[in-house]
DRENMIDO-304596 format. One record per residue (C-alpha): residue number from 1; residue in three letters; chain; x, y, z. Coordinates in Angstrom, 1 decimal, always signed. Layout:
N
   num   residuo   cadena     east    north       up
   NUM       ALA        A        X        Y        Z
...
This chain:
501
   num   residuo   cadena     east    north       up
     1       MET        A    +11.1     -0.6    +31.1
     2       GLY        A     +6.9     -0.4    +31.4
     3       LYS        A     +4.0     -0.7    +30.0
     4       TYR        A     +2.4     +3.1    +28.2
     5       TYR        A     -1.0     +3.8    +27.0
     6       GLN        A     -1.1     +6.5    +25.2
     7       THR        A     -4.6     +7.9    +24.0
     8       THR        A     -6.1    +10.9    +21.7
     9       PRO        A     -9.4    +12.4    +22.8
    10       ILE        A    -11.8    +10.7    +20.3
    11       TYR        A    -13.0    +13.3    +17.5
    12       TYR        A    -16.7    +14.1    +16.6
    13       VAL        A    -18.1    +12.5    +13.4
    14       ASN        A    -20.1    +15.5    +12.8
    15       ASP        A    -17.2    +16.9    +10.5
    16       ALA        A    -13.9    +16.5     +8.5
    17       PRO        A    -10.5    +16.0    +10.4
    18       HIS        A     -8.7    +19.0    +10.0
    19       ILE        A     -5.3    +19.9    +11.2
    20       GLY        A     -6.1    +21.3    +14.9
    21       THR        A     -7.2    +17.5    +15.5
    22       ALA        A     -4.3    +16.3    +13.5
    23       TYR        A     -1.6    +18.2    +15.4
    24       THR        A     -3.0    +16.6    +18.7
    25       THR        A     -3.1    +12.9    +16.7
    26       VAL        A     +0.6    +13.2    +15.3
    27       THR        A     +1.6    +14.8    +18.9
    28       ALA        A     +0.3    +11.5    +20.6
    29       ASP        A     +1.6     +9.1    +18.0
    30       ALA        A     +5.3    +11.2    +18.3
    31       LEU        A     +4.7    +10.2    +22.1
    32       ALA        A     +3.7     +6.5    +21.2
    33       ARG        A     +6.7     +6.3    +18.8
    34       TRP        A     +9.6     +7.4    +21.4
    35       HIS        A     +8.1     +5.4    +24.1
    36       ARG        A     +8.2     +2.4    +21.8
    37       LEU        A    +12.1     +3.5    +21.2
    38       ALA        A    +12.6     +3.3    +24.7
    39       GLY        A    +11.4     -0.3    +25.0
    40       ASP        A     +8.0     +0.3    +27.0
    41       ASP        A     +5.3     -2.0    +26.3
    42       THR        A     +3.5     +0.6    +23.8
    43       PHE        A     -0.6     +0.8    +23.7
    44       PHE        A     -2.0     +3.3    +21.5
    45       LEU        A     -5.5     +4.0    +20.9
    46       THR        A     -7.3     +6.8    +19.1
    47       GLY        A    -11.1     +6.9    +17.6
    48       THR        A    -14.2     +8.1    +16.6
    49       ASP        A    -16.8    +10.1    +19.4
    50       GLU        A    -20.5     +9.0    +17.5
    51       HIS        A    -23.2    +10.0    +19.9
    52       GLY        A    -25.3    +13.4    +20.5
    53       LEU        A    -27.3    +15.8    +19.2
    54       LYS        A    -24.5    +17.4    +17.3
    55       ILE        A    -24.0    +13.9    +15.2
    56       VAL        A    -28.0    +13.8    +14.8
    57       ARG        A    -28.3    +16.9    +13.5
    58       ALA        A    -25.0    +16.3    +11.2
    59       ALA        A    -26.6    +13.5    +10.0
    60       GLU        A    -29.9    +15.4     +9.9
    61       ALA        A    -27.9    +17.8     +7.6
    62       ASN        A    -26.7    +15.5     +4.9
    63       GLY        A    -29.2    +13.7     +4.9
    64       LEU        A    -28.5    +10.0     +6.3
    65       THR        A    -29.3     +8.5     +9.5
    66       PRO        A    -26.9     +8.8    +12.7
    67       ILE        A    -24.5     +5.2    +11.9
    68       GLU        A    -24.4     +6.4     +8.5
    69       GLN        A    -22.6    +10.0     +9.5
    70       ALA        A    -20.8     +8.3    +12.1
    71       ASP        A    -19.2     +5.3     +9.3
    72       ARG        A    -18.6     +7.9     +6.6
    73       THR        A    -16.8    +10.0     +8.8
    74       SER        A    -15.0     +7.8    +11.0
    75       GLU        A    -13.3     +6.3     +7.3
    76       ARG        A    -12.3     +9.8     +6.8
    77       PHE        A    -10.2     +9.9    +10.5
    78       LYS        A     -8.9     +6.6     +9.5
    79       GLU        A     -8.0     +7.6     +5.9
    80       ALA        A     -6.4    +11.1     +7.0
    81       TRP        A     -4.0     +9.2     +9.8
    82       LYS        A     -3.3     +6.9     +7.4
    83       LEU        A     -1.9     +9.7     +5.3
    84       LEU        A     +0.3    +11.1     +8.3
    85       ASP        A     +1.6     +7.4     +9.1
    86       ILE        A     -0.5     +7.9    +12.6
    87       SER        A     +1.0     +4.3    +14.1
    88       TYR        A     -2.1     +3.9    +16.4
    89       ASP        A     -3.0     +0.0    +17.5
    90       ASP        A     -7.2     +0.2    +18.0
    91       PHE        A     -9.6     +2.5    +16.6
    92       ILE        A    -12.3     +3.1    +18.6
    93       ARG        A    -15.5     +4.1    +17.5
    94       THR        A    -18.6     +4.4    +20.6
    95       SER        A    -21.1     +2.8    +18.0
    96       GLU        A    -19.4     -0.7    +18.4
    97       PRO        A    -20.9     -3.1    +21.2
    98       ARG        A    -17.7     -3.5    +23.2
    99       HIS        A    -18.4     +0.5    +23.9
   100       TYR        A    -21.8     +0.0    +25.1
   101       ALA        A    -20.9     -3.1    +27.5
   102       ALA        A    -18.2     -1.1    +28.9
   103       VAL        A    -20.2     +2.2    +29.3
   104       SER        A    -23.0     +0.2    +31.2
   105       ALA        A    -20.6     -1.6    +33.3
   106       LEU        A    -18.7     +1.7    +34.7
   107       MET        A    -22.2     +3.4    +35.1
   108       GLN        A    -24.2     +1.2    +36.8
   109       LYS        A    -21.5     +0.3    +39.4
   110       ALA        A    -21.2     +4.5    +39.7
   111       TYR        A    -24.9     +4.0    +39.9
   112       ASP        A    -25.1     +1.4    +42.6
   113       ASN        A    -22.4     +3.6    +44.5
   114       GLY        A    -25.3     +5.8    +45.2
   115       THR        A    -23.8     +8.9    +43.0
   116       ILE        A    -26.2     +9.3    +40.5
   117       TYR        A    -29.9    +10.3    +41.1
   118       LEU        A    -32.8    +10.8    +38.7
   119       GLY        A    -33.9    +14.5    +38.6
   120       ALA        A    -35.1    +17.5    +36.1
   121       TYR        A    -33.0    +19.6    +34.8
   122       GLU        A    -33.1    +23.1    +33.3
   123       GLY        A    -30.2    +25.0    +31.3
   124       LEU        A    -28.3    +26.8    +28.5
   125       TYR        A    -26.8    +24.4    +26.2
   126       CYS        A    -24.4    +24.2    +23.4
   127       VAL        A    -24.6    +21.7    +21.1
   128       SER        A    -20.8    +22.3    +19.7
   129       CYS        A    -19.3    +21.6    +23.0
   130       GLU        A    -22.2    +18.9    +23.5
   131       ALA        A    -22.1    +20.6    +27.3
   132       TYR        A    -24.4    +23.0    +29.3
   133       TYR        A    -23.3    +26.2    +30.4
   134       THR        A    -24.4    +29.3    +33.0
   135       GLU        A    -25.4    +32.1    +32.2
   136       ALA        A    -22.0    +33.6    +33.9
   137       GLU        A    -19.8    +31.0    +31.5
   138       LEU        A    -21.3    +32.4    +28.8
   139       VAL        A    -19.8    +35.4    +26.6
   140       GLU        A    -22.2    +38.4    +25.1
   141       GLY        A    -24.7    +35.3    +25.6
   142       ARG        A    -22.8    +32.9    +23.6
   143       CYS        A    -21.0    +29.8    +24.1
   144       PRO        A    -17.0    +30.9    +25.2
   145       ILE        A    -15.3    +28.1    +23.2
   146       HIS        A    -17.9    +28.2    +19.5
   147       GLY        A    -18.9    +32.0    +19.9
   148       ARG        A    -22.3    +30.3    +19.0
   149       PRO        A    -26.0    +30.9    +20.5
   150       VAL        A    -26.7    +28.5    +23.4
   151       GLU        A    -30.3    +26.4    +23.6
   152       LEU        A    -32.4    +26.5    +26.7
   153       LEU        A    -33.2    +22.9    +27.3
   154       LYS        A    -35.8    +21.3    +30.2
   155       GLU        A    -35.9    +17.6    +30.4
   156       ASP        A    -36.1    +14.9    +33.1
   157       ASN        A    -31.8    +13.2    +33.2
   158       TYR        A    -29.9    +11.5    +35.7
   159       PHE        A    -27.5    +13.5    +37.6
   160       PHE        A    -23.7    +12.6    +38.7
   161       ARG        A    -23.4    +14.0    +42.4
   162       LEU        A    -19.8    +15.6    +41.3
   163       SER        A    -20.3    +18.4    +44.1
   164       GLU        A    -19.6    +15.6    +46.8
   165       PHE        A    -16.1    +15.2    +45.0
   166       GLU        A    -14.7    +18.8    +45.3
   167       ASP        A    -12.6    +17.7    +48.7
   168       ARG        A    -11.3    +14.1    +46.8
   169       LEU        A    -10.4    +15.5    +43.7
   170       LEU        A     -8.8    +18.5    +45.5
   171       ALA        A     -6.5    +15.6    +47.5
   172       TRP        A     -5.8    +13.8    +44.2
   173       TYR        A     -4.3    +17.0    +42.8
   174       ASP        A     -2.5    +17.8    +45.7
   175       GLU        A     -1.1    +13.8    +45.4
   176       HIS        A     -0.3    +14.4    +41.7
   177       PRO        A     +1.5    +17.3    +41.4
   178       ARG        A     +2.2    +16.3    +37.8
   179       GLY        A     -1.1    +14.6    +37.0
   180       VAL        A     -1.7    +17.4    +34.4
   181       ILE        A     +0.4    +19.3    +32.4
   182       PRO        A     +1.8    +22.0    +31.5
   183       GLU        A     +1.1    +24.0    +34.6
   184       ILE        A     -1.0    +26.5    +33.4
   185       ARG        A     -3.5    +23.5    +32.3
   186       ARG        A     -3.4    +22.3    +36.0
   187       ASN        A     -4.0    +25.9    +37.3
   188       GLU        A     -7.3    +26.0    +35.2
   189       ALA        A     -8.5    +22.7    +36.2
   190       LEU        A     -8.0    +23.5    +39.6
   191       GLY        A    -10.0    +27.0    +39.4
   192       LEU        A    -13.1    +24.7    +37.6
   193       ILE        A    -12.7    +22.5    +41.2
   194       LYS        A    -12.3    +25.6    +43.7
   195       GLY        A    -14.7    +27.1    +42.0
   196       GLY        A    -17.7    +24.8    +43.3
   197       LEU        A    -18.8    +22.0    +41.4
   198       ARG        A    -22.3    +21.3    +40.6
   199       ASP        A    -24.1    +18.0    +39.8
   200       ILE        A    -24.2    +17.3    +36.6
   201       SER        A    -26.7    +16.0    +33.7
   202       ILE        A    -25.4    +12.5    +32.3
   203       SER        A    -28.5    +11.5    +30.5
   204       ARG        A    -31.4    +12.4    +27.7
   205       THR        A    -34.5    +11.8    +26.8
   206       SER        A    -34.8    +13.7    +24.0
   207       ILE        A    -32.9    +11.7    +21.8
   208       SER        A    -32.6     +8.1    +21.2
   209       TRP        A    -28.5     +8.1    +19.7
   210       GLY        A    -26.6     +7.0    +22.6
   211       VAL        A    -26.0     +4.3    +24.7
   212       PRO        A    -29.2     +3.7    +26.7
   213       VAL        A    -28.8     +3.7    +30.7
   214       PRO        A    -28.8     +0.0    +31.7
   215       TRP        A    -31.3     +0.7    +34.6
   216       ASP        A    -33.5     +3.0    +32.4
   217       HIS        A    -34.3     +2.6    +28.8
   218       GLU        A    -36.1     +5.8    +28.7
   219       HIS        A    -32.5     +7.5    +29.0
   220       VAL        A    -29.6     +7.4    +27.3
   221       PHE        A    -26.2     +8.5    +28.4
   222       TYR        A    -25.3    +12.2    +27.5
   223       VAL        A    -22.8    +12.0    +25.1
   224       TRP        A    -19.4    +13.1    +26.9
   225       TYR        A    -20.0    +10.7    +30.1
   226       ASP        A    -20.2     +8.0    +26.9
   227       ALA        A    -17.0     +9.4    +25.3
   228       LEU        A    -14.7     +9.5    +28.1
   229       ILE        A    -15.1     +5.6    +28.8
   230       ASN        A    -13.6     +4.6    +25.7
   231       TYR        A    -10.6     +5.2    +27.2
   232       VAL        A    -11.2     +2.0    +29.7
   233       THR        A    -13.4     +0.3    +27.0
   234       ALA        A    -10.3     -0.5    +24.7
   235       ILE        A     -8.2     -2.4    +27.7
   236       GLY        A    -10.8     -4.4    +28.4
   237       TYR        A    -13.2     -3.1    +30.9
   238       GLY        A    -16.1     -5.0    +32.4
   239       VAL        A    -14.8     -8.1    +30.3
   240       ASP        A    -11.1     -8.7    +31.1
   241       ASP        A     -9.9     -7.5    +34.2
   242       GLU        A     -6.5     -8.5    +33.6
   243       ARG        A     -5.5     -6.9    +31.1
   244       PHE        A     -7.5     -3.6    +32.2
   245       GLU        A     -5.4     -3.5    +35.8
   246       GLN        A     -2.2     -4.0    +33.4
   247       TRP        A     -2.8     -1.3    +31.4
   248       TRP        A     -4.8     +1.4    +33.0
   249       PRO        A     -2.2     +2.7    +36.1
   250       ALA        A     -0.1     +3.5    +32.6
   251       VAL        A     -2.4     +5.9    +30.8
   252       HIS        A     -1.4     +8.9    +28.9
   253       HIS        A     -4.2    +11.7    +27.7
   254       VAL        A     -3.1    +13.9    +25.2
   255       ILE        A     -5.9    +16.5    +24.9
   256       GLY        A     -6.7    +20.1    +23.9
   257       LYS        A     -7.3    +22.6    +26.5
   258       ASP        A    -11.1    +23.4    +25.4
   259       ILE        A    -11.8    +19.5    +26.8
   260       ILE        A    -10.0    +19.9    +30.6
   261       ARG        A    -13.6    +20.2    +32.2
   262       PHE        A    -14.4    +17.0    +31.0
   263       HIS        A    -11.1    +15.5    +31.0
   264       CYS        A     -9.5    +16.4    +34.4
   265       VAL        A    -12.7    +17.3    +36.7
   266       TYR        A    -15.5    +15.1    +35.4
   267       TRP        A    -13.6    +12.1    +34.0
   268       PRO        A    -11.6    +11.5    +37.4
   269       ALA        A    -15.0    +12.0    +39.3
   270       LEU        A    -16.4     +9.6    +37.8
   271       LEU        A    -14.0     +7.0    +37.9
   272       MET        A    -13.5     +7.5    +41.9
   273       ALA        A    -17.3     +7.1    +41.7
   274       ALA        A    -16.7     +3.6    +40.2
   275       GLY        A    -14.1     +2.4    +42.3
   276       ILE        A    -11.3     +3.4    +39.5
   277       GLU        A     -8.0     +5.9    +40.1
   278       PRO        A     -8.0     +8.5    +38.0
   279       PRO        A     -5.7     +8.9    +35.2
   280       PRO        A     -2.4     +9.7    +36.1
   281       HIS        A     -1.1    +11.5    +33.3
   282       ILE        A     -3.0    +14.0    +31.4
   283       ALA        A     -1.7    +16.8    +29.3
   284       ALA        A     -3.5    +19.6    +27.5
   285       HIS        A     -2.3    +21.8    +24.8
   286       GLY        A     -3.6    +25.0    +23.7
   287       PHE        A     -5.2    +26.2    +20.6
   288       LEU        A     -3.7    +25.7    +17.0
   289       LEU        A     -5.2    +29.0    +15.9
   290       VAL        A     -5.4    +30.0    +12.2
   291       GLY        A     -4.9    +34.1    +11.5
   292       GLY        A     -5.2    +34.3    +15.2
   293       GLU        A     -8.6    +32.2    +15.3
   294       LYS        A     -9.4    +28.7    +16.4
   295       MET        A    -10.1    +26.9    +13.7
   296       SER        A    -13.9    +26.6    +12.8
   297       LYS        A    -16.7    +25.6    +10.2
   298       SER        A    -18.0    +29.0    +10.6
   299       ALA        A    -15.1    +30.8    +10.3
   300       LEU        A    -14.1    +28.9     +7.3
   301       ASN        A    -10.5    +28.2     +8.4
   302       GLN        A    -10.4    +24.7     +8.3
   303       ILE        A     -7.2    +23.0     +6.9
   304       THR        A     -7.0    +19.6     +6.3
   305       PRO        A     -3.7    +17.4     +6.4
   306       ALA        A     -4.7    +16.4     +2.5
   307       GLU        A     -4.5    +19.9     +1.5
   308       LEU        A     -0.5    +20.4     +2.9
   309       VAL        A     +0.8    +16.3     +2.6
   310       PRO        A     +1.0    +16.7     -1.0
   311       THR        A     +3.3    +19.8     -0.7
   312       PHE        A     +5.0    +18.8     +2.1
   313       GLY        A     +5.0    +15.1     +2.7
   314       SER        A     +3.9    +13.0     +5.9
   315       ASP        A     +6.9    +14.1     +7.2
   316       GLY        A     +7.0    +17.5     +6.6
   317       PHE        A     +3.3    +17.7     +8.1
   318       ARG        A     +4.5    +16.0    +11.3
   319       TYR        A     +8.0    +17.8    +12.0
   320       HIS        A     +6.4    +21.2    +11.7
   321       PHE        A     +3.7    +21.0    +14.1
   322       LEU        A     +5.5    +18.9    +16.6
   323       ARG        A     +9.0    +21.7    +16.2
   324       ASP        A     +6.6    +25.0    +15.4
   325       GLN        A     +4.2    +24.3    +17.9
   326       PRO        A     +5.5    +24.3    +21.9
   327       PHE        A     +3.1    +22.2    +24.0
   328       GLY        A     +0.7    +24.1    +26.2
   329       PRO        A     +0.1    +27.3    +25.1
   330       ASP        A     -1.8    +28.5    +21.5
   331       GLY        A     -0.2    +28.4    +18.2
   332       ASP        A     -0.8    +30.2    +14.7
   333       PHE        A     -0.5    +28.4    +11.9
   334       SER        A     +1.1    +29.8     +8.3
   335       TYR        A     +1.6    +28.3     +5.3
   336       GLU        A     +4.7    +30.5     +5.3
   337       GLY        A     +6.1    +29.7     +8.7
   338       MET        A     +5.4    +25.8     +7.4
   339       VAL        A     +7.6    +26.9     +4.3
   340       ALA        A    +10.2    +28.3     +5.9
   341       ARG        A    +10.7    +25.8     +8.5
   342       TYR        A    +10.7    +22.7     +5.8
   343       ASN        A    +13.4    +24.4     +4.1
   344       ALA        A    +15.8    +25.3     +6.7
   345       ASP        A    +15.3    +21.8     +9.0
   346       LEU        A    +14.5    +19.4     +6.9
   347       ALA        A    +16.0    +20.4     +3.2
   348       ASN        A    +18.7    +22.3     +4.4
   349       ASN        A    +20.2    +20.6     +7.1
   350       LEU        A    +19.0    +16.8     +7.9
   351       GLY        A    +18.1    +16.1     +3.5
   352       ASN        A    +21.9    +17.9     +2.9
   353       LEU        A    +23.5    +16.0     +5.9
   354       LEU        A    +22.4    +12.9     +4.0
   355       ALA        A    +23.2    +14.0     +0.5
   356       ARG        A    +26.8    +15.2     +1.0
   357       VAL        A    +27.8    +12.4     +3.0
   358       SER        A    +26.5    +10.0     +0.5
   359       THR        A    +28.1    +11.7     -2.4
   360       VAL        A    +31.5    +11.9     -0.9
   361       VAL        A    +31.8     +8.5     +0.4
   362       GLY        A    +30.7     +7.4     -3.3
   363       ARG        A    +33.5     +9.5     -4.5
   364       LYS        A    +36.1     +9.0     -2.2
   365       CYS        A    +35.6     +5.8     -0.5
   366       GLY        A    +34.3     +3.8     -3.5
   367       GLY        A    +30.8     +4.1     -1.7
   368       ILE        A    +31.6     +1.8     +1.3
   369       GLY        A    +30.8     +3.7     +4.8
   370       PRO        A    +34.2     +4.0     +7.0
   371       ALA        A    +33.7     +3.3    +10.9
   372       PRO        A    +33.6     +6.2    +13.2
   373       ASN        A    +36.4     +7.3    +15.0
   374       PRO        A    +35.3     +6.3    +18.9
   375       GLU        A    +37.7     +9.3    +19.7
   376       SER        A    +35.1    +11.9    +18.0
   377       PRO        A    +34.7    +15.5    +19.5
   378       ILE        A    +30.7    +15.0    +17.7
   379       ALA        A    +30.5    +12.2    +20.3
   380       GLY        A    +29.8    +14.2    +23.1
   381       VAL        A    +27.5    +16.1    +20.9
   382       ALA        A    +25.5    +13.1    +19.7
   383       GLU        A    +25.2    +12.2    +23.9
   384       ALA        A    +23.7    +15.2    +24.7
   385       ALA        A    +21.3    +15.6    +22.1
   386       TYR        A    +20.2    +12.2    +23.0
   387       ARG        A    +20.3    +13.0    +27.1
   388       ASP        A    +18.0    +16.5    +26.3
   389       ALA        A    +16.3    +14.9    +23.7
   390       ALA        A    +14.6    +12.2    +25.6
   391       ALA        A    +14.4    +14.1    +29.1
   392       ALA        A    +12.1    +16.4    +26.8
   393       TRP        A    +10.0    +13.7    +25.3
   394       GLU        A     +9.4    +12.4    +28.8
   395       ARG        A     +8.0    +15.5    +30.0
   396       VAL        A     +5.8    +15.4    +26.8
   397       ALA        A     +7.8    +19.0    +24.8
   398       PRO        A     +8.4    +18.0    +21.3
   399       SER        A     +9.8    +21.2    +20.1
   400       GLU        A    +12.6    +20.7    +22.8
   401       ALA        A    +12.9    +17.1    +21.7
   402       LEU        A    +13.5    +17.8    +17.9
   403       GLU        A    +16.0    +20.7    +19.1
   404       ALA        A    +18.3    +18.9    +20.7
   405       THR        A    +18.1    +16.1    +18.1
   406       TRP        A    +18.7    +19.1    +15.5
   407       ARG        A    +21.7    +20.6    +17.6
   408       LEU        A    +23.4    +17.4    +16.2
   409       VAL        A    +22.5    +17.9    +12.6
   410       ARG        A    +23.4    +21.6    +12.8
   411       GLU        A    +27.0    +20.1    +14.5
   412       THR        A    +27.7    +17.3    +12.0
   413       ASN        A    +27.3    +19.7     +9.3
   414       ALA        A    +29.6    +22.3    +10.5
   415       ALA        A    +32.3    +19.3    +11.4
   416       LEU        A    +32.1    +18.8     +7.7
   417       GLU        A    +32.4    +22.2     +6.6
   418       ALA        A    +35.2    +23.0     +8.7
   419       ALA        A    +37.0    +19.8     +7.5
   420       GLU        A    +35.8    +19.8     +3.5
   421       PRO        A    +36.3    +16.4     +3.1
   422       TRP        A    +35.3    +16.5     -0.5
   423       LYS        A    +38.8    +18.2     -1.4
   424       MET        A    +40.9    +15.5     +0.7
   425       ASP        A    +42.6    +12.6     -0.9
   426       PRO        A    +41.2     +9.3     -0.3
   427       GLY        A    +42.6     +8.2     +3.2
   428       PRO        A    +42.5     +7.5     +6.8
   429       ALA        A    +42.0    +11.4     +7.2
   430       VAL        A    +38.8    +11.7     +5.0
   431       ASP        A    +37.3     +8.2     +6.5
   432       ALA        A    +37.8     +9.5    +10.2
   433       VAL        A    +35.5    +12.3     +9.0
   434       LEU        A    +33.4    +10.5     +6.9
   435       GLY        A    +32.8     +7.8     +9.4
   436       ASP        A    +31.8    +10.4    +12.1
   437       ALA        A    +29.0    +12.0    +10.0
   438       LEU        A    +27.8     +8.5     +9.3
   439       GLU        A    +27.4     +7.3    +12.6
   440       SER        A    +25.7    +10.9    +13.4
   441       LEU        A    +23.0    +10.0    +10.5
   442       ARG        A    +22.7     +6.5    +12.0
   443       ILE        A    +22.0     +8.4    +15.6
   444       LEU        A    +19.7    +11.0    +13.8
   445       ALA        A    +17.7     +8.4    +12.3
   446       VAL        A    +16.8     +6.6    +15.4
   447       LEU        A    +16.2    +10.3    +16.8
   448       ALA        A    +14.1    +11.5    +14.6
   449       GLN        A    +11.9     +8.7    +13.7
   450       PRO        A     +9.2     +9.7    +16.3
   451       ALA        A     +8.6    +12.8    +14.1
   452       VAL        A     +9.5    +12.1    +10.3
   453       PRO        A     +9.4     +8.3    +10.2
   454       ARG        A     +9.3     +7.8     +6.9
   455       ALA        A    +12.4    +10.0     +6.3
   456       SER        A    +14.4     +7.9     +9.2
   457       GLU        A    +14.2     +5.0     +7.7
   458       GLU        A    +15.0     +6.0     +4.1
   459       ILE        A    +18.5     +7.2     +6.0
   460       TRP        A    +18.8     +3.9     +7.7
   461       GLN        A    +18.8     +2.1     +4.3
   462       ARG        A    +20.8     +4.6     +1.8
   463       ILE        A    +24.1     +4.4     +5.1
   464       GLY        A    +23.8     +0.3     +4.3
   465       LEU        A    +22.3     -0.8     +7.9
   466       GLU        A    +19.9     -3.5     +8.2
   467       GLY        A    +16.2     -3.9     +9.8
   468       ALA        A    +14.8     -0.3    +10.9
   469       ALA        A    +15.2     +2.3    +13.0
   470       ALA        A    +11.7     +2.0    +14.5
   471       ASP        A    +13.0     -1.0    +15.7
   472       GLN        A    +16.4     +0.1    +17.8
   473       ARG        A    +16.2     +0.5    +21.5
   474       VAL        A    +17.5     +3.8    +22.9
   475       PRO        A    +20.0     +4.4    +25.1
   476       ALA        A    +21.8     +1.4    +23.1
   477       ALA        A    +21.5     +2.7    +19.8
   478       ALA        A    +22.4     +6.4    +20.6
   479       ARG        A    +25.4     +5.5    +22.3
   480       TRP        A    +28.2     +6.4    +19.8
   481       GLY        A    +30.3     +3.7    +18.2
   482       GLY        A    +27.6     +1.7    +16.5
   483       TYR        A    +27.9     +2.3    +13.0
   484       PRO        A    +30.1     -0.6    +12.0
   485       GLY        A    +31.8     +0.8     +8.5
   486       GLY        A    +31.9     -1.3     +5.7
   487       LEU        A    +28.7     -0.4     +4.5
   488       PRO        A    +27.7     +0.0     +1.2
   489       VAL        A    +26.4     +3.9     +1.1
   490       ARG        A    +23.9     +4.9     -1.6
   491       THR        A    +22.9     +8.1     -2.9
   492       GLY        A    +19.2     +8.8     -4.1
   493       GLU        A    +16.4    +11.5     -4.6
   494       PRO        A    +16.9    +14.0     -2.4
   495       LEU        A    +15.1    +13.2     +1.0
   496       PHE        A    +13.8    +16.7     +1.1
   497       PRO        A    +13.1    +18.5     -1.7
   498       ARG        A    +13.5    +22.5     -1.1
   499       ILE        A     +9.9    +24.3     -1.7
   500       ALA        A     +9.9    +27.5     -3.6
   501       THR        A     +9.2    +29.9     -1.3
């Protein structure tokens, strides 16, 4: 067991959260929850990115100051994450004084090390990306990510000598073959490096909404070189060296593929320039598409968590996006697919398992749960479910982890169908069948907790256990034989009411 530092990207406050940002955040939350179950000392960070031209323009369009825009939208992210039971330990805002201090300290170190210089820059700029592009990188003259026209900007900027880090970055990638996953995203990052690195602009004089450059207050840092530093701000960089040293080697970034350039090329180079080891674990997922298109305001295809949670609940929302979207490639969201997954896996399988077991225990065992059979054939299924789920969570494959977990659901339901305890007379035979099913439910309450935390706690309580599923620790809590028997088992409302199709 060790330290585990999980991060999400920090989200722009120009607009409210949608299911794309929610997908990233739920994935990071599930990973953090799994590592808590595994006994790791876990720290989970999310937050909002509040500087830059995009925020200034959004504020102007809404008749607000930049900080008013940031205050309002940051709260909307917190509300969305509360709705989805996101268990973050810290919510960072880049407008906070602690972040200004960390940015100043890190960038001053890079400057003192000779990797930053003053120059003039003219280039094609996408406000939505807050990034410059070359003509060759554009698609029909538009931003390759957002499909929007770019702007020609010219001003005096400070530059980072990125071109000097090509060999060091390639060597680092060679030394860390799993530093960026999955392989397709690692190859994208390597392609950017091997394609040749140019020095990049890291400051602006055309706006004042940003972190001032400490050695030249006429400049503010370009938003990405401010935002990326949030990951070290939250663990004490520049103010608590001991805390920073404890947490930084354990950092795990979860990002979307559209920000690979910044996280997998610019960020490690900047850290090297400041004398800090690059982040050893970056997991980048594909786009969450709607009707085959990336979500955007201009496409009018943004869907918010608040539109789905009233129907599916927070657990139904979380389970769908973790189970139906394999981590890495692009995925396509459909409401019909979400209903089908919810009804099949949650209502018909897990929910039905709990309902039928608790009902039959009430009828055949006087409401008192019997102990499991130590030699039950389901014990081997449970052991394999844990082994495969744990391996999948470790390699950032939530959909595979949940597939492994739900094998135990299906096999336990199949065993009940075969034995038909509802037709049996009270006695040792029915006790053995129901005891095994209760033990499966106990293990499922633990293994499913990262995806469906509310349902896991409800299962835990209904089968008479004390404490909380989230407080258990694997692998011990996943071993067969932990249900003691002799506990009151209660029935209740359906765990996952079916949704009409």
